[in-house]
N, C-alpha and C positions, 0 to 999 in steps of 0.2 A: 658830744657822742659821735657827731657823724664826721667830726674833722676826723675823731680817733680811728673813725673806720677809714677815714682817706688814706690816713698814716700807716692803716696796715697792707691796705694795699701796694703802698711804696715799697714796705718790706720784702713783700711777697713780689713787687718789681727787680728786688738787688737778687735775692735767692734765686729767683729762674732765669734771669740773667746767664748764670752757670751752669745751669740744668739742660738748658736748650740749644746754645748756642753752636753746638756741632753737630746734631741730627738734621737731619733733612725732612717735610713733610714727605715726598714721595717714597721715602721710607716707610715700611709698615711694623708697628710693635706687634704685632702676633695676628697678621693676616685670616688662616683658619678659623678664628676665634672671630675675629670681625664678618668675616665674610657668612658664617652661622646667623650671627645676629642683626646682620642685616636682612638675610632669609627671613627670619620673623619679621623684621620692624615692616618689611612686605606684606607679609602674613595678615599682621596689626591694620596695614593701610587695605587693604582687600576688602577687610571683614569689618573694618569700626570706620576708619577718615573717613576712606574714600566715599562709603555709601554718606554720611554725613556731609561730606562735601560736596556731593550732587544735587542733596537736597537742599543746602544751602544756597547755591548756582539755579534753583530755582525762587527764590526770592524774590521780589521787586527791585531794581538796580538801586535805588536810592537807599534802600534800607544795607545792602550791601555794600557802598559807598561812605552810606555814615558809619557803619561798623569798623569799614577800616581805614577812616578816618580817627575816630576813636584809639582803638588799638595804637595807630602809627602816632596819636599824641602822648598815648603814656608810654609809649616807648619813650618818647623825645627826652622824658625824665634821666634813664639810662647813658644818653648824651651828654649831660651837663657836667657832671661831675670827669667822668673823660675827659672834656674839652679842658676843663681845667688840671687834671693830671697830663695831659699834652702840652699843656701851655699856648693851645690854641683858642686866643680869646676871641676870634672874628668870631671862628664858630659857637661858641659859648654865646655870642650874642643874639644869633641866629634860633639856639635850643631855646634859651629862655625867652624868646622875645613871641617866636612860635607856639611855646607850651600856653602862654601867659594871654593869647590875643586868640588861639583859638578853645581854651576853655572859659574864656570868659565868651567875647564876639560869638565865637563859633559854638555855644551851647554844650560846651562838655569837650568839645572836641567834633563833634559830631560833622560839623561845616570845617571846612579849611580856609577860612579866609585870608591865614598866615601866609601863604602861597602864593594869593593875588598881589599881596604888597611885598614880593619880594624876600621874604625870610623861608629859607630852604635851607633846614639841619642835615648835615650828614647822620647815619645813625654809626654810633660810636659803642665801644662798649669795651672793655678790658682786654679782653685778645689782642683789640687795634692799638690799645694804648701798650699793653706791653711790647708788640711789632715795634712803636718808632721808637722804644728803648733799645733797641737793635735785638732785640731777643727772636731768636728762630721760631720755627713753628713745631719744630718737634715731630715724629713720628706719626702717621696718621691710625688711626681707628675708629669703629661703630662702636656706638653705646646704643643700649637698648629705648626705645624709645624715640632719643632726643636725635640719636642720627649722627651721619656723619661729623668728626670733629681733627683737633691735634690736639698735642701732649698741651703746647701754648692754650689754646682756644679751651681749652675742657680745665684747665686752671683760671681762665678768664671768667668762666660760666658760673663756677664756681667762687669766684671774686664778685660777679655781680650780684650777688642779691646781697652782698654787703653793703656796695658803693650804690646802688638803685635806689631813690629816693621812694617809689611807687614799693619794692619788699623792704623797704626797714618800714614802713608802717602797715605795710597787712602782711608779709609772711613772718618777720619779728615783733609784729606788735609793740610797735612804737608810735610816739602821738610826734611829727615833724609838720609846726605851722598850723597847730590845732586842726589837722588832717591824724585820721586814725581809719585802722580796718582791719583783716582778718586775714588766717592764710585759704580761705576758701575765697575771699577776693582776689587774692594771688595766682592763686590756679585756674580758676575759672576764665581770668584774662589770659593767662598762656593759654587754656584749651580753645576760647575762644578765637588767636590769634592763630593758634596751630591752622584750623576748619577755616580762617578767612585763607591763609596762605595756602594752604593746600587746593581749594574752592579757587582760587585766581590763577593757579598752575596747572590745572585739568588737564590743557589741552599738550603741558609741556610731559607731563609725568609721561600720556598716553605716548606723547612721541618719542620717549627716550623707551618705554619698554618695548614699544613696536620695530625702532631702528637699534639699537644696540645691542652687538654680538655680546660682551660681556656688561653685563646691566651695574654690577657693583663697580668695575673702573670707570663707568660712565659717572657714577655719580660721586665716585671719587675725584677726578678730576674736573669735574662740576663745582661741587664746594670751595676744593683749593681756588677755582679762577674766582667765583664770587668774593672770598676771603681777600686773594692779591687784591682784588681791586677794589674792596673796602679800605684795607690798611692803604692803599697809594691814593684814597679820597681823590676818585673818578667820579664823574658827571653825577648829578644825580638821578641820569637815566640809567645809569650804570648799577645803580647802588641800589635798583627795588627788587634784589634778590634773584629770582629767577623770571618774573614778569615780561624783560624782554627778549628772552632766549628764541630765535631762529628757530622755526620749525620744519 
């Protein structure tokens, strides 16, 4: 069953090759609509996500570190099939090894002993996999709640839910290697990940809002640069999303 999902992604890659090759990410699909959605997302952040993130940041550091380790460990599962699709077997070893070590010795991923023994998996998703097949980004736009994306990455997000082992056993209610879950587990994980990300980058968000002449353009530039670094498999420090931005 799971191999069939990988075959489906291979078909998507072939189709997308002919769809996105001539469109650049700097081009907007529908800028006016995207700007309106961006304003809605800012309101959602101001009224819901930011207050939760500020409260989260008041928790003791061990709790925040453990939560970040836990979500990162589950996120590593998505990297495994993408390593296979990319033919990157060195990173496949890092991903599998890191997940096994952290899930067992690291107490379900709340600790990160894998990093101490040199296992540092890159974060890989289907959008990055599509890029390794030479598929262009396509135009840029903004989604409600989910935020900035491109044509390629939006297709990748949809495909992620089919190849991600965690989504397989939760969102899609299938059993894999004796593990099972439900949709609530999946969305709870996504919610905790979003809060953890927002809390970790609280200073960066405030700096952007304070110093940007056009906040929409700043977020666009930041997103595209971040995705470019991930596709290029930059160093681990560069891949920490926004955590290392200079303020």
